[in-house]
Every structure is written in C-alpha cells, then in structure tokens.
C-alpha positions as protocol buffer text, in pm:
chain_id: "A"
residue {
  index: 1
  type: MET
  ca { x: 378 y: -96 z: 1379 }
}
residue {
  index: 2
  type: THR
  ca { x: 33 y: -239 z: 1474 }
}
residue {
  index: 3
  type: ILE
  ca { x: -175 y: -397 z: 1209 }
}
residue {
  index: 4
  type: SER
  ca { x: -515 y: -216 z: 1228 }
}
residue {
  index: 5
  type: PHE
  ca { x: -718 y: -395 z: 961 }
}
residue {
  index: 6
  type: SER
  ca { x: -749 y: -722 z: 776 }
}
residue {
  index: 7
  type: GLN
  ca { x: -663 y: -697 z: 400 }
}
residue {
  index: 8
  type: ASP
  ca { x: -883 y: -1010 z: 355 }
}
residue {
  index: 9
  type: ASP
  ca { x: -1181 y: -810 z: 490 }
}
residue {
  index: 10
  type: VAL
  ca { x: -1100 y: -465 z: 347 }
}
residue {
  index: 11
  type: PHE
  ca { x: -977 y: -549 z: -13 }
}
residue {
  index: 12
  type: PRO
  ca { x: -1306 y: -707 z: -132 }
}
residue {
  index: 13
  type: ILE
  ca { x: -1485 y: -389 z: -28 }
}
residue {
  index: 14
  type: ILE
  ca { x: -1231 y: -171 z: -220 }
}
residue {
  index: 15
  type: ARG
  ca { x: -1271 y: -403 z: -526 }
}
residue {
  index: 16
  type: ARG
  ca { x: -1661 y: -357 z: -499 }
}
residue {
  index: 17
  type: MET
  ca { x: -1608 y: 22 z: -466 }
}
residue {
  index: 18
  type: ILE
  ca { x: -1401 y: 36 z: -780 }
}
residue {
  index: 19
  type: ILE
  ca { x: -1639 y: -173 z: -987 }
}
residue {
  index: 20
  type: SER
  ca { x: -1940 y: 29 z: -865 }
}
residue {
  index: 21
  type: ILE
  ca { x: -1790 y: 363 z: -937 }
}
residue {
  index: 22
  type: TYR
  ca { x: -1658 y: 253 z: -1269 }
}
residue {
  index: 23
  type: ALA
  ca { x: -2008 y: 138 z: -1368 }
}
residue {
  index: 24
  type: LYS
  ca { x: -2128 y: 491 z: -1314 }
}
residue {
  index: 25
  type: LYS
  ca { x: -1842 y: 698 z: -1478 }
}
residue {
  index: 26
  type: GLN
  ca { x: -1695 y: 455 z: -1733 }
}
residue {
  index: 27
  type: ASP
  ca { x: -1341 y: 586 z: -1655 }
}
residue {
  index: 28
  type: PHE
  ca { x: -1052 y: 515 z: -1420 }
}
residue {
  index: 29
  type: VAL
  ca { x: -1149 y: 546 z: -1056 }
}
residue {
  index: 30
  type: THR
  ca { x: -907 y: 752 z: -861 }
}
residue {
  index: 31
  type: HIS
  ca { x: -753 y: 697 z: -523 }
}
residue {
  index: 32
  type: ASP
  ca { x: -959 y: 982 z: -372 }
}
residue {
  index: 33
  type: GLU
  ca { x: -1283 y: 846 z: -525 }
}
residue {
  index: 34
  type: ILE
  ca { x: -1210 y: 502 z: -364 }
}
residue {
  index: 35
  type: VAL
  ca { x: -1133 y: 667 z: -33 }
}
residue {
  index: 36
  type: ALA
  ca { x: -1452 y: 880 z: -43 }
}
residue {
  index: 37
  type: ALA
  ca { x: -1657 y: 562 z: -129 }
}
residue {
  index: 38
  type: LEU
  ca { x: -1507 y: 362 z: 156 }
}
residue {
  index: 39
  type: LEU
  ca { x: -1604 y: 645 z: 407 }
}
residue {
  index: 40
  type: THR
  ca { x: -1956 y: 636 z: 296 }
}
residue {
  index: 41
  type: ASP
  ca { x: -2016 y: 260 z: 239 }
}
residue {
  index: 42
  type: SER
  ca { x: -2155 y: 85 z: 539 }
}
residue {
  index: 43
  type: SER
  ca { x: -1910 y: -204 z: 535 }
}
residue {
  index: 44
  type: GLY
  ca { x: -1616 y: 17 z: 445 }
}
residue {
  index: 45
  type: HIS
  ca { x: -1703 y: 259 z: 738 }
}
residue {
  index: 46
  type: ASN
  ca { x: -1735 y: -26 z: 978 }
}
residue {
  index: 47
  type: GLU
  ca { x: -1381 y: -147 z: 883 }
}
residue {
  index: 48
  type: ILE
  ca { x: -1242 y: 208 z: 912 }
}
residue {
  index: 49
  type: VAL
  ca { x: -1395 y: 267 z: 1262 }
}
residue {
  index: 50
  type: SER
  ca { x: -1266 y: -72 z: 1374 }
}
residue {
  index: 51
  type: ALA
  ca { x: -917 y: 20 z: 1249 }
}
residue {
  index: 52
  type: GLN
  ca { x: -947 y: 373 z: 1417 }
}
residue {
  index: 53
  type: LYS
  ca { x: -985 y: 198 z: 1757 }
}
residue {
  index: 54
  type: MET
  ca { x: -625 y: 66 z: 1703 }
}
residue {
  index: 55
  type: ARG
  ca { x: -505 y: 410 z: 1572 }
}
residue {
  index: 56
  type: PRO
  ca { x: -728 y: 677 z: 1758 }
}
residue {
  index: 57
  type: ASN
  ca { x: -500 y: 970 z: 1662 }
}
residue {
  index: 58
  type: GLU
  ca { x: -558 y: 916 z: 1296 }
}
residue {
  index: 59
  type: THR
  ca { x: -857 y: 1050 z: 1105 }
}
residue {
  index: 60
  type: THR
  ca { x: -1102 y: 826 z: 929 }
}
residue {
  index: 61
  type: GLU
  ca { x: -980 y: 982 z: 595 }
}
residue {
  index: 62
  type: HIS
  ca { x: -625 y: 891 z: 672 }
}
residue {
  index: 63
  type: ILE
  ca { x: -717 y: 526 z: 763 }
}
residue {
  index: 64
  type: ALA
  ca { x: -913 y: 493 z: 449 }
}
residue {
  index: 65
  type: ALA
  ca { x: -646 y: 634 z: 234 }
}
residue {
  index: 66
  type: ASN
  ca { x: -405 y: 393 z: 401 }
}
residue {
  index: 67
  type: MET
  ca { x: -626 y: 100 z: 311 }
}
residue {
  index: 68
  type: VAL
  ca { x: -637 y: 205 z: -52 }
}
residue {
  index: 69
  type: ALA
  ca { x: -260 y: 257 z: -42 }
}
residue {
  index: 70
  type: TRP
  ca { x: -212 y: -103 z: 85 }
}
residue {
  index: 71
  type: PHE
  ca { x: -455 y: -239 z: -183 }
}
residue {
  index: 72
  type: SER
  ca { x: -237 y: -63 z: -448 }
}
residue {
  index: 73
  type: GLN
  ca { x: 85 y: -183 z: -287 }
}
residue {
  index: 74
  type: ARG
  ca { x: -13 y: -542 z: -279 }
}
residue {
  index: 75
  type: ILE
  ca { x: -108 y: -527 z: -655 }
}
residue {
  index: 76
  type: THR
  ca { x: 227 y: -357 z: -746 }
}
residue {
  index: 77
  type: VAL
  ca { x: 437 y: -629 z: -574 }
}
residue {
  index: 78
  type: GLY
  ca { x: 219 y: -898 z: -740 }
}
residue {
  index: 79
  type: ALA
  ca { x: 90 y: -1016 z: -406 }
}
residue {
  index: 80
  type: SER
  ca { x: -285 y: -971 z: -457 }
}
residue {
  index: 81
  type: ILE
  ca { x: -555 y: -1186 z: -596 }
}
residue {
  index: 82
  type: TYR
  ca { x: -680 y: -866 z: -770 }
}
residue {
  index: 83
  type: LYS
  ca { x: -363 y: -811 z: -966 }
}
residue {
  index: 84
  type: ASN
  ca { x: -512 y: -930 z: -1295 }
}
residue {
  index: 85
  type: SER
  ca { x: -865 y: -773 z: -1222 }
}
residue {
  index: 86
  type: PHE
  ca { x: -788 y: -418 z: -1296 }
}
residue {
  index: 87
  type: GLU
  ca { x: -609 y: -178 z: -1543 }
}
residue {
  index: 88
  type: ARG
  ca { x: -423 y: 71 z: -1362 }
}
residue {
  index: 89
  type: LYS
  ca { x: -262 y: 404 z: -1439 }
}
residue {
  index: 90
  type: LYS
  ca { x: -115 y: 688 z: -1224 }
}
residue {
  index: 91
  type: ILE
  ca { x: -332 y: 991 z: -1175 }
}
residue {
  index: 92
  type: SER
  ca { x: -188 y: 1273 z: -968 }
}
residue {
  index: 93
  type: GLY
  ca { x: 90 y: 1026 z: -852 }
}
residue {
  index: 94
  type: ARG
  ca { x: -155 y: 766 z: -721 }
}
residue {
  index: 95
  type: TRP
  ca { x: -286 y: 452 z: -882 }
}
residue {
  index: 96
  type: ALA
  ca { x: -639 y: 465 z: -1038 }
}
residue {
  index: 97
  type: TYR
  ca { x: -818 y: 165 z: -1152 }
}
residue {
  index: 98
  type: ARG
  ca { x: -1083 y: 29 z: -1390 }
}
residue {
  index: 99
  type: PRO
  ca { x: -1193 y: -326 z: -1450 }
}
residue {
  index: 100
  type: HIS
  ca { x: -1010 y: -501 z: -1742 }
}
residue {
  index: 101
  type: GLN
  ca { x: -1200 y: -418 z: -2049 }
}
residue {
  index: 102
  type: LYS
  ca { x: -1332 y: -720 z: -2242 }
}
residue {
  index: 103
  type: ALA
  ca { x: -1228 y: -755 z: -2601 }
}
residue {
  index: 104
  type: VAL
  ca { x: -1518 y: -665 z: -2838 }
}
C-alpha cells in the first residue's frame, strides 16, 4: 500500500476542524462533519488533492474519510499527540470528537 499523505501535515488540520466545528455547535463533531470540513478547507483540500495524485481512482470524499479514519486509529492505539486533546464517543459506528471540557 502506498502512503498518500503525511499524518504530520494532515492531523493538525483535522484538529483545527474539530475545534472550529465544536466552537459553533458545542457538541461532539462527527466523522462526516470532519470529512466535509476537510473538503471545504483550503489547506485540507490541498492535502486531499495531493493524496489523490497517488490514488487517482479514489474520490476526494473517500480520501478525506480515510484521513479522518487514520486520525481516529492513531488515537485509539495511543500513538497520537492528540490522544489527550479530545473526548470521544461513537456516533453511528464512528468516532466523534469534542475538546476536553475544562472543569468549572
């Protein structure tokens, strides 16, 4: 399998998307919301287009979903610098995120 994107480049964008969406909705940010945000964000879109050059038969939606799935996988196995940044829960079988809530 060919590596089509850099986690070091993409994961900070995903983190930013989660925080931005959470700021507006004040609830867990779903996988699909993160994918949609990546597709419309200029930095996210650029990463997706670059990855698609390596995987021309895959849609941009599939590539973005794969990026988000890898973000989740790295947190699940404890191999992400973002593992303590977010609360997670499964929504429709996929991880959803919100920033850790500060104690009041």
